[in-house]
N, C-alpha and C positions, 0 to 999 in steps of 0.2 A: 545454478539451480535449474534443474529440468532443461539443461542444454540451452539456456538463454545467455546471450552476450550482453554485458553491461557497458555502456559508453556514457561518458560525461562530456557534454558539448553545449553549445549555445542553441537554444530552441526558440521558436517564435514567441513573441511577447505574450505573457499570461499562461504559458504552458510550462509546468514544472517537470513533467515527465511523460513518457509514452511507453506503452508496451505493445509490441507487435507479435501476435501469435504466429502469423505467417512467416515472418523473418526470424522469429525466435530472438528478438532483441528487446532490450530495455534501454531507454535513453533518459538521462537526467540533466537538468539545466545546471550548467557549471557556475553561473553567476550567483546562485543561491547560497545561503550560509551552509556550513557543514551539517548542522542539525536538520535544516530543511531538506538537504540532499538525502540524508539518512531516512527521514520520514517519507520522502518521495520514493526512494528505492523500496522501502517496505510496502508502500501503496502499490507500486507497479509489480512487485513480486507477488502480492496477493492477487492482482489481476492474472498474472502468469499461472498461478496455481489453481485458481477457481473459475476463471471466466473465458476460457477458450471458446466455449459454445454458448455463452450467455447472451441472450437477446434483450434482457431487461437492463438498460443502461443505468436507471436509477438504483436498482438493487446492486448492480455491479459496483457503482461508485460508493454506495453506502458500505458495502462489505469491504471494499479495498481501503477506504479511509479508516474504517473501524479497525481493520486488521493492522494498519499502520500505527494507529493510536496504541493498541495493545502491545505491539512490538516495541514501539518507542518507550512506553512506560516501563517495560521490562529492562530496557537498556538505560533507564534513567534520563530519558529525554522527554521533556514536557512539550507535547504537541497539541495540547488541549485547546488553546486559543484558536489555532488554525483548524484543527480537526472537527471540533464541535460545530462551527459555522458551516464548514464544508458538508458535513453529514446532514445538517438541518436543511441546507439549500437543496441537496439532491433528494432528500426524503420527503419534502413538501411541508415541513414545519415540525416543531418539537414533538408534538403528540404522535404524529405519524412516524417520525424518525425513531422514537422509542419503541413503538410497536414493531417496526421493521427490524430494528436491531435485535429485539427479543427473538424474532423469528429466525434470524441468521446467527444468533450468538454462538451456537456450537461450531458452525462452519468458520466463523471469524476466529474463535479461540484455537481451533485445530490448525488453522492456517498460520496464525501467529506462532504457535508452538513449533510448527515445521520450519518456519523461517529462522527462529531462534536456535533450533537444534542444528540446522545447516550452518549457521554462523559459528556455533561452538566447534563443529567439525572443521570448518575452514580455519578458524583461529588456532586450533590444536595442530593442524598440519603446518601452518605458517610459522609456528614457534619452534 
């Protein structure tokens, strides 16, 4: 997607994934469960699509994790336990998180739709 290479490897403790706009790479922690790796890939793909020039880290993390949540829900993966806590942490509390999600909702939804469309295209080609 957008000329990014995906690799699954062992990352430093506590890091589930990384997106490098400069190197055009996405790295995913191999030791995590399959569901966590899918969620992390969706998170990092959201960064790839939305945040190349984003300076607001809190907003970028909120959008990336929210995009991952929407993508996972569409795929039948429940990431709520992880995603809600992550978003609340980055957004500064539940009330602030809700306000920020409302502000970014359209960007989050469009990005999740792009990821899911690209996944459908990929799966159609693979079959």
